[in-house]
C-alpha positions in Angstrom: 0.1 0.1 -0.1 1.5 3.2 -1.0 1.4 6.8 0.4 -1.2 9.5 0.2 0.0 12.0 -2.4 -1.1 15.7 -3.4 -0.6 17.9 -6.2 2.8 17.1 -8.3 3.2 13.7 -6.6 2.5 10.5 -8.4 0.2 8.2 -6.5 0.9 4.4 -6.4 -1.6 1.8 -6.8 -3.4 2.8 -3.6 -3.3 5.8 -1.3 -4.7 6.2 1.9 -4.8 9.4 4.4 -5.6 13.2 4.3 -3.3 15.8 2.6 -2.2 18.8 4.8 0.0 21.8 4.8 2.3 22.5 1.7 3.8 19.5 0.3 4.0 17.6 3.5 2.4 14.4 3.4 0.7 12.5 6.4 0.6 8.6 6.0 -2.0 7.0 7.4 -1.4 3.5 6.7 -3.8 0.9 7.9 -1.4 -2.3 7.4 -3.2 -4.5 9.9 -6.7 -5.5 10.8 -6.4 -4.1 14.2 -5.6 -0.8 12.9 -8.2 -0.9 10.5 -10.6 -1.7 13.4 -9.4 1.1 15.4 -9.7 3.6 12.7 -12.9 2.4 11.8 -14.4 3.1 15.3 -12.6 6.7 15.3 -14.5 7.4 11.9 -17.9 6.0 13.3 -17.4 8.5 16.3 -16.6 11.3 14.1 -19.8 10.5 12.1 -21.9 10.7 15.0 -20.7 13.9 16.1 -21.7 15.3 12.5 -25.1 14.5 13.1 -26.2 17.8 14.3 -23.9 19.9 12.0 -25.0 22.4 9.4 -25.9 21.4 5.9 -23.4 21.4 3.1 -22.9 25.0 1.9 -20.9 24.4 -1.5 -21.8 26.6 -4.2 -21.5 27.0 -8.0 -18.3 29.1 -8.8 -16.5 27.9 -5.8 -12.7 26.7 -6.1 -11.0 24.2 -3.9 -8.3 24.0 -1.5 -6.7 22.4 1.5 -6.6 23.4 4.8 -3.8 25.3 6.0 -2.8 26.3 9.5 -0.8 29.6 8.2 -0.6 31.3 5.3 -2.9 32.2 2.2 -5.1 29.5 0.6 -4.0 28.1 -2.8 -7.0 27.1 -5.0 -6.1 23.9 -6.8 -5.4 24.1 -10.4 -5.9 21.7 -13.1 -1.9 21.2 -13.3 -1.9 20.4 -9.6 -3.4 16.9 -10.3 -1.4 14.4 -12.7 -3.7 11.8 -14.3 -4.3 8.7 -12.1 -3.6 10.9 -8.8 -5.9 12.2 -6.2 -6.1 15.0 -3.4 -8.2 14.1 -0.5 -9.9 16.1 2.1 -10.4 19.4 0.2 -13.0 22.1 0.9 -14.6 24.5 -1.3 -13.6 28.4 -1.0 -16.5 30.9 -1.0 -16.2 32.7 -4.5 -17.5 36.1 -2.7 -15.4 36.2 0.5 -12.4 34.2 -0.4 -13.1 31.9 2.9 -12.6 28.2 3.1 -16.0 26.7 3.6 -15.2 24.3 6.5 -17.8 24.9 8.9 -19.0 21.2 8.1 -17.5 18.2 7.4 -20.1 17.6 4.7 -18.5 20.4 2.3 -15.4 18.0 2.3 -14.6 16.5 -1.4 -12.1 14.2 -2.6 -10.5 15.0 -6.1 -9.0 12.6 -8.7 -8.0 13.1 -12.3 -8.9 10.0 -14.3 -6.3 8.8 -16.7 -9.0 7.1 -19.1 -11.7 9.6 -19.7 -14.9 8.7 -21.8 -16.1 11.5 -24.2 -19.3 13.3 -23.2 -19.1 12.6 -19.7 -18.8 15.2 -16.6 -15.0 14.1 -16.3 -14.4 15.0 -20.0 -16.0 18.3 -19.4 -13.1 19.1 -16.9 -10.0 17.6 -18.3 -10.7 14.5 -16.3 -10.9 15.8 -13.1 -13.9 14.5 -10.9 -15.0 15.6 -7.3 -17.1 13.5 -4.9 -18.2 13.9 -1.3 -15.5 12.7 0.9 -18.4 11.3 3.1 -19.4 7.7 2.8 -23.2 7.1 2.0 -23.1 4.0 4.2 -22.4 5.5 7.8 -20.9 8.6 7.1 -17.5 7.9 7.6 -14.5 9.6 5.9 -13.3 8.2 2.7 -9.5 8.3 3.0 -8.3 5.7 0.2 -7.8 5.9 -3.6 -7.0 3.1 -5.7 -5.6 4.5 -9.0 -5.7 1.0 -10.6 -9.3 0.8 -10.8 -10.4 4.3 -9.9 -12.1 3.4 -6.8 -12.5 5.4 -3.4 -12.8 3.1 -0.3 -13.9 3.7 3.0 -12.4 1.9 5.8 -15.1 1.7 8.2 -16.9 -1.1 6.6 -14.9 -1.5 3.2 -17.5 0.1 1.0 -16.0 1.0 -2.7 -17.0 3.6 -5.2 -16.2 3.7 -8.8 -15.1 7.4 -9.6 -15.3 6.5 -13.2 -18.9 5.8 -13.0 -20.4 8.6 -11.4 -19.4 7.4 -7.8 -21.5 4.1 -8.0 -20.9 1.7 -4.9 -18.9 -1.7 -6.2 -18.4 -3.2 -2.9 -19.5 -3.3 0.9 -22.7 -2.3 2.3 -23.1 1.3 1.0 -26.2 1.1 -1.8 -26.2 4.8 -2.6 -23.6 6.3 -4.9 -21.3 9.3 -3.8 -22.6 12.7 -4.1 -20.7 14.1 -7.1 -19.5 17.7 -7.9 -19.8 18.8 -11.4 -16.5 20.9 -12.2 -15.2 23.1 -15.1 -11.7 24.6 -15.6 -11.8 28.1 -15.3 -10.0 30.8 -17.5 -7.1 30.8 -15.1 -6.8 26.9 -14.6 -8.4 26.7 -11.4 -10.7 23.7 -10.7 -14.2 25.1 -10.1 -17.8 23.9 -9.3 -20.2 24.2 -11.9 -23.2 23.0 -9.7 -23.9 22.2 -6.1 -23.5 18.3 -5.0 -25.7 16.1 -7.1 -27.3 14.8 -3.8 -27.1 15.7 -0.2 -23.9 14.4 1.4 -23.9 12.1 4.5 -24.5 8.3 5.4 -28.1 6.7 5.0 -27.3 3.2 6.0 
């Protein structure tokens, strides 16, 4: 299992974790079943804590960025995501105020750039870049894994998998609903931009 990557780094067959400040990489390797179980418990606790939070507020025209502790936000450009790689845990940026919309975890998205893009699809409209809710539709856990080989997102709580090349449809595990998708565009400056709100309300339904 390989490392999580962000813009400018090449992902291996499978990446797990959350990308943070600058080019530093946080590795959240879940190598043994005990670690997987522990991580699943933490994520389920986080999902319960989200039950009373605000609804998602992503809007058309928003760009995307990773949270930073200090320094200015750097919206993501097309050039920041190489084909086959993913950026996990990004948030939209309010197009009017320039502030990160991180008031709720339901705004968090995972982005990937598909290597094999079918014509006349949402991915083709954004040069292969796709964005999905980072919240699993099963129990609301955070999705922290990208498998570039088959373009699947994976949730380690109950091992649900979703196909990024097929509009986030579930392909394994107990999840029955697809991941909410954000339709994207690349603006004149090369920034990845939301062209619509989430395709459906983010959150767990299982």
